C-alpha positions as CSV (number, residue, x, y, z in Angstrom):
1,M,-4.8,23.5,4.5
2,K,-2.6,20.6,5.6
3,D,-0.4,19.8,8.6
4,L,3.2,18.8,7.9
5,I,4.9,16.1,9.9
6,L,8.7,16.2,9.9
7,A,10.1,12.8,10.4
8,D,13.8,13.5,9.9
9,N,16.3,13.0,12.7
10,Q,18.9,15.3,11.3
11,D,18.8,18.6,12.9
12,I,20.2,20.6,9.8
13,S,17.5,18.9,7.7
14,R,14.6,19.8,9.8
15,I,15.8,23.4,10.0
16,G,16.0,23.6,6.2
17,L,12.7,21.9,5.8
18,K,10.8,24.2,8.2
19,T,12.3,27.2,6.4
20,L,10.8,26.0,3.2
21,A,7.6,24.8,4.6
22,V,6.7,28.2,6.1
23,T,6.8,29.7,2.6
24,F,3.6,27.6,1.7
25,D,0.5,29.1,2.8
26,A,-1.3,25.8,2.4
27,I,0.7,24.3,5.3
28,S,-1.2,25.1,8.5
29,S,1.1,23.7,11.1
30,I,4.4,21.8,11.5
31,H,5.0,18.9,13.8
32,V,8.2,16.9,14.4
33,A,8.0,13.2,14.9
34,R,10.9,11.3,16.5
35,N,9.7,7.8,15.6
36,K,7.0,5.8,13.8
37,K,4.6,5.9,16.8
38,E,4.7,9.7,16.9
39,I,3.8,9.7,13.1
40,V,0.8,7.6,13.9
41,K,-0.2,9.8,16.7
42,Y,-0.2,12.9,14.6
43,L,-2.0,11.1,11.8
44,M,-4.7,10.0,14.2
45,N,-5.4,13.7,14.8
46,N,-5.1,14.7,11.1
47,S,-5.1,12.0,8.5
48,E,-4.7,14.4,5.6
49,S,-1.3,15.4,6.8
50,I,1.9,15.5,4.7
51,I,4.7,13.5,6.2
52,I,8.3,14.3,5.0
53,L,10.4,11.2,6.0
54,D,14.1,10.4,6.0
55,Y,13.4,6.6,5.5
56,V,17.1,5.6,6.0
57,L,17.4,7.2,9.5
58,F,13.9,6.2,10.7
59,D,12.5,3.0,12.2
60,F,10.7,1.5,9.3
61,A,11.7,-2.0,8.5
62,S,10.7,-2.0,4.8
63,A,8.9,-0.3,2.0
64,N,5.9,-2.5,2.6
65,E,5.6,-1.1,6.1
66,L,5.3,2.4,4.6
67,L,2.7,1.1,2.2
68,I,0.7,-0.4,5.1
69,M,0.9,2.9,7.0
70,Q,-0.3,4.8,4.0
71,Q,-3.3,2.3,3.6
72,R,-4.2,2.9,7.1
73,F,-4.3,6.7,6.6
74,P,-5.2,6.8,2.8
75,Q,-5.6,10.6,2.7
76,S,-2.0,11.2,3.9
77,R,0.8,12.1,1.4
78,W,4.4,11.3,1.8
79,I,7.6,12.9,0.7
80,I,10.5,10.4,1.0
81,F,13.6,12.4,1.6
82,S,16.9,10.6,2.0
83,E,20.4,10.6,1.1
84,E,20.3,7.3,-0.8
85,L,17.6,4.8,-1.6
86,S,17.7,1.4,-3.3
87,N,16.2,0.5,-6.6
88,S,13.9,-2.2,-5.0
89,F,12.7,0.3,-2.3
90,I,11.8,3.0,-5.0
91,K,10.1,0.4,-7.4
92,T,8.1,-0.9,-4.5
93,L,6.7,2.6,-3.7
94,V,6.3,3.8,-7.2
95,F,4.6,0.7,-8.7
96,S,2.3,0.2,-5.7
97,N,1.0,3.6,-4.7
98,S,0.8,7.1,-6.2
99,S,0.8,8.8,-2.7
100,F,4.7,9.0,-2.5
101,C,6.9,11.8,-3.7
102,I,10.6,10.8,-3.7
103,I,13.5,13.1,-3.6
104,L,17.0,12.9,-2.5
105,K,18.9,15.2,-0.2
106,S,21.2,16.2,-2.9
107,C,18.4,17.7,-4.9
108,S,18.2,21.4,-5.5
109,T,15.8,23.6,-3.5
110,K,13.7,24.0,-6.6
111,E,13.1,20.3,-6.7
112,I,12.3,20.1,-3.0
113,K,9.7,22.9,-3.4
114,M,8.2,21.0,-6.4
115,A,7.9,18.0,-4.1
116,F,6.0,20.2,-1.4
117,T,3.7,21.6,-4.2
118,A,2.9,18.1,-5.6
119,A,2.1,16.7,-2.1
120,L,-0.2,19.6,-1.3
121,Q,-2.0,19.0,-4.6
122,N,-2.2,15.2,-3.9
123,D,0.0,14.5,-6.9
124,R,3.3,12.5,-7.2
125,Y,6.7,13.9,-7.8
126,L,9.9,12.1,-8.5
127,C,13.1,14.1,-8.6
128,N,15.3,13.9,-11.7
129,Q,17.8,11.4,-10.2
130,I,15.0,9.0,-9.1
131,T,13.4,9.3,-12.7
132,D,16.7,8.5,-14.3
133,M,17.2,5.6,-12.0
134,L,13.9,4.0,-12.9
135,V,14.3,4.8,-16.7
136,N,17.8,3.2,-16.9
137,S,16.8,0.3,-14.7
138,K,17.0,-3.1,-16.5
139,D,14.0,-4.3,-14.6
140,S,10.7,-3.1,-16.3
141,L,7.4,-2.6,-14.5
142,E,6.0,-5.7,-15.9
143,E,9.0,-7.7,-14.6
144,F,8.6,-6.2,-11.2
145,L,4.9,-7.0,-11.0
146,R,5.5,-10.7,-12.1
147,A,7.6,-11.1,-9.0
148,E,4.3,-11.5,-7.0
149,P,2.0,-13.7,-9.2
150,L,-0.3,-15.3,-6.8
151,T,-3.2,-17.5,-8.1
152,S,-6.8,-17.0,-6.8
153,T,-6.5,-20.0,-4.6
154,E,-3.2,-18.7,-3.0
155,K,-4.7,-15.3,-2.5
156,D,-7.6,-17.0,-0.6
157,I,-5.1,-18.9,1.5
158,L,-3.0,-15.9,2.1
159,R,-6.0,-14.0,3.4
160,S,-7.0,-16.8,5.7
161,M,-3.4,-17.0,7.1
162,A,-3.4,-13.3,7.6
163,Q,-6.5,-13.5,9.6
164,G,-4.8,-15.8,11.9
165,K,-6.2,-19.2,10.9
166,T,-4.0,-22.2,11.2
167,T,-3.1,-24.5,8.4
168,K,-5.3,-27.2,9.7
169,E,-8.2,-24.7,10.0
170,I,-7.8,-23.6,6.5
171,A,-7.6,-27.2,5.1
172,Y,-10.9,-27.9,6.9
173,E,-12.6,-24.8,5.6
174,R,-11.5,-25.5,2.0
175,N,-12.1,-29.3,2.3
176,S,-8.4,-29.8,1.4
177,S,-5.7,-32.0,2.9
178,F,-3.2,-30.6,5.3
179,H,-0.4,-31.3,2.9
180,T,-2.1,-29.4,0.1
181,V,-2.5,-26.2,2.2
182,T,1.0,-26.5,3.4
183,T,2.3,-26.7,-0.2
184,H,0.3,-23.6,-1.0
185,R,1.8,-21.9,1.9
186,K,5.3,-22.7,0.8
187,N,4.6,-21.4,-2.7
188,I,3.1,-18.1,-1.3
189,F,6.2,-17.4,0.6
190,R,8.5,-18.4,-2.3
191,K,6.6,-16.2,-4.8
192,L,6.5,-13.2,-2.3
193,N,10.0,-13.7,-1.4
194,V,9.1,-13.6,2.3
195,N,10.3,-15.8,5.2
196,N,7.4,-15.7,7.6
197,L,3.7,-15.0,8.2
198,H,4.2,-11.4,9.5
199,E,5.9,-10.5,6.1
200,A,3.2,-12.3,4.1
201,T,0.5,-10.4,6.1
202,K,2.0,-7.1,5.1
203,Y,1.7,-8.1,1.6
204,A,-1.9,-9.1,2.1
205,I,-2.7,-5.7,3.5
206,R,-0.9,-4.0,0.7
207,A,-2.7,-6.0,-1.9
208,G,-6.1,-5.1,-0.3
209,L,-6.8,-8.8,0.7
210,I,-7.5,-7.8,4.3
211,D,-8.5,-4.4,5.8
212,A,-5.4,-2.3,6.8
213,A,-7.6,-0.7,9.7
214,D,-7.7,-4.1,11.5
215,Y,-3.8,-4.4,11.5
216,Y,-1.8,-2.4,14.0
217,I,1.7,-1.4,13.0
């Protein structure tokens, strides 16, 4: 038995999802979350819940933030249920974690039920439209993964940065110059295509370089 957390701010969607959800005996109770903090509150009570989320209408800043949340509650399962999703968003979830089902609001009732079933069985489900989008994309999985090629040194420095250490402290610990660590820092930001330490820290958590439990979203 699993709880269902409805994180969808459209009334008509919630009504339809509740109607479908009550047909599954394996769903013990249904909760409505109005924002990210309420999702966390419900997951703190039951970390094995299923969250059905309209990502577009909710207060998540990026796919990486979703991945961080899932790593904080690794037994949770997610159904992303939105009108429209970008290729980059879909690839980030699909290629990084198997805990996400992804369907569009234009999908048939049959596909939505299949997503519920997959989530209850801890499986992944992608609707036909999402699958076609991935198959027809010009960017392969290998190309996507090559967008984040950090060396072992850069990973060590990123871990230290994420733990709040200054460039000066990192240079001292590594017996390196301030300039060398600064160069590594710039290369890390460039390779990850991020602009600040906060975004780099999110990557460090997603990559397992630091413990997600120590990072509050």
